[in-house]
C-alpha positions as CSV (number, residue, x, y, z in Angstrom):
1,X,-90.2,-2.9,17.0
2,X,-90.7,-2.8,20.8
3,X,-93.5,-3.9,23.0
4,X,-95.1,-1.1,25.2
5,X,-98.7,-0.7,26.1
6,X,-98.2,2.9,27.2
7,X,-96.5,4.2,24.0
8,X,-98.7,2.4,21.5
9,X,-101.1,4.1,19.1
10,X,-104.3,4.7,21.0
11,X,-106.5,4.7,17.9
12,X,-106.4,0.9,17.6
13,X,-106.7,0.2,21.4
14,X,-110.3,-1.0,21.1
15,X,-109.4,-3.3,18.2
16,X,-106.7,-5.0,20.3
17,X,-109.0,-5.4,23.3
18,X,-111.7,-7.0,21.0
19,X,-109.1,-9.3,19.5
20,X,-107.9,-10.3,23.0
21,X,-111.4,-10.9,24.1
22,X,-112.1,-13.1,21.1
23,X,-109.0,-15.2,21.9
24,X,-110.0,-15.5,25.6
25,X,-113.6,-16.4,24.9
26,X,-112.7,-19.0,22.2
27,X,-110.1,-20.6,24.5
28,X,-112.5,-20.7,27.5
29,X,-115.5,-22.1,25.6
30,X,-113.4,-24.6,23.7
31,X,-111.7,-25.9,26.8
32,X,-115.0,-26.2,28.7
33,X,-116.7,-28.0,25.8
34,X,-113.7,-30.4,25.5
35,X,-113.6,-31.1,29.2
36,X,-117.3,-31.3,30.0
37,X,-118.6,-32.7,26.7
38,X,-122.3,-31.9,27.4
39,X,-125.0,-33.8,25.6
40,X,-128.0,-32.0,24.1
41,X,-131.1,-32.9,22.2
42,X,-129.6,-34.6,19.1
43,X,-126.0,-33.4,19.6
44,X,-124.0,-36.3,21.0
45,X,-121.1,-36.2,23.4
46,X,-118.3,-36.7,20.8
47,X,-119.7,-33.9,18.6
48,X,-119.4,-31.4,21.5
49,X,-115.8,-32.6,22.2
50,X,-114.8,-32.1,18.6
51,X,-116.5,-28.7,18.5
52,X,-114.6,-27.8,21.7
53,X,-111.3,-28.7,20.0
54,X,-112.1,-26.7,16.9
55,X,-113.1,-23.6,19.0
56,X,-109.9,-24.0,21.0
57,X,-107.8,-24.1,17.8
58,X,-109.6,-21.0,16.6
59,X,-108.5,-19.2,19.8
60,X,-104.9,-20.4,19.4
61,X,-105.0,-19.3,15.8
62,X,-105.8,-15.7,16.7
63,X,-103.0,-15.4,19.4
64,X,-100.2,-14.8,17.0
65,X,-102.3,-12.1,15.4
66,X,-102.8,-10.4,18.7
67,X,-99.1,-10.6,19.5
68,X,-98.2,-9.2,16.1
69,X,-100.6,-6.3,16.6
70,X,-99.2,-5.5,20.0
71,X,-95.5,-5.5,18.8
72,X,-96.1,-3.5,15.6
73,X,-98.5,-0.9,16.9
74,X,-96.4,2.2,17.0
75,X,-97.3,5.9,16.9
76,X,-97.2,7.4,13.4
77,X,-94.0,9.5,12.8
78,X,-94.5,13.1,11.9
């Protein structure tokens, strides 16, 4: 089990990119909602803050999955 982006199996490259983008987007949106706490029509300030924390935790939850995929993605042995 070694980490190498160049020697990994290329068939799951798109899956890893999508999982990485999900992590980055969740973290960015969650941090922005937590920091700015915008107020909408009937959605109050504390609700957007809690939603930001929940989205941030979702992004953090997917980070170990991405790390595991990158470390265990090896070429099939013939």
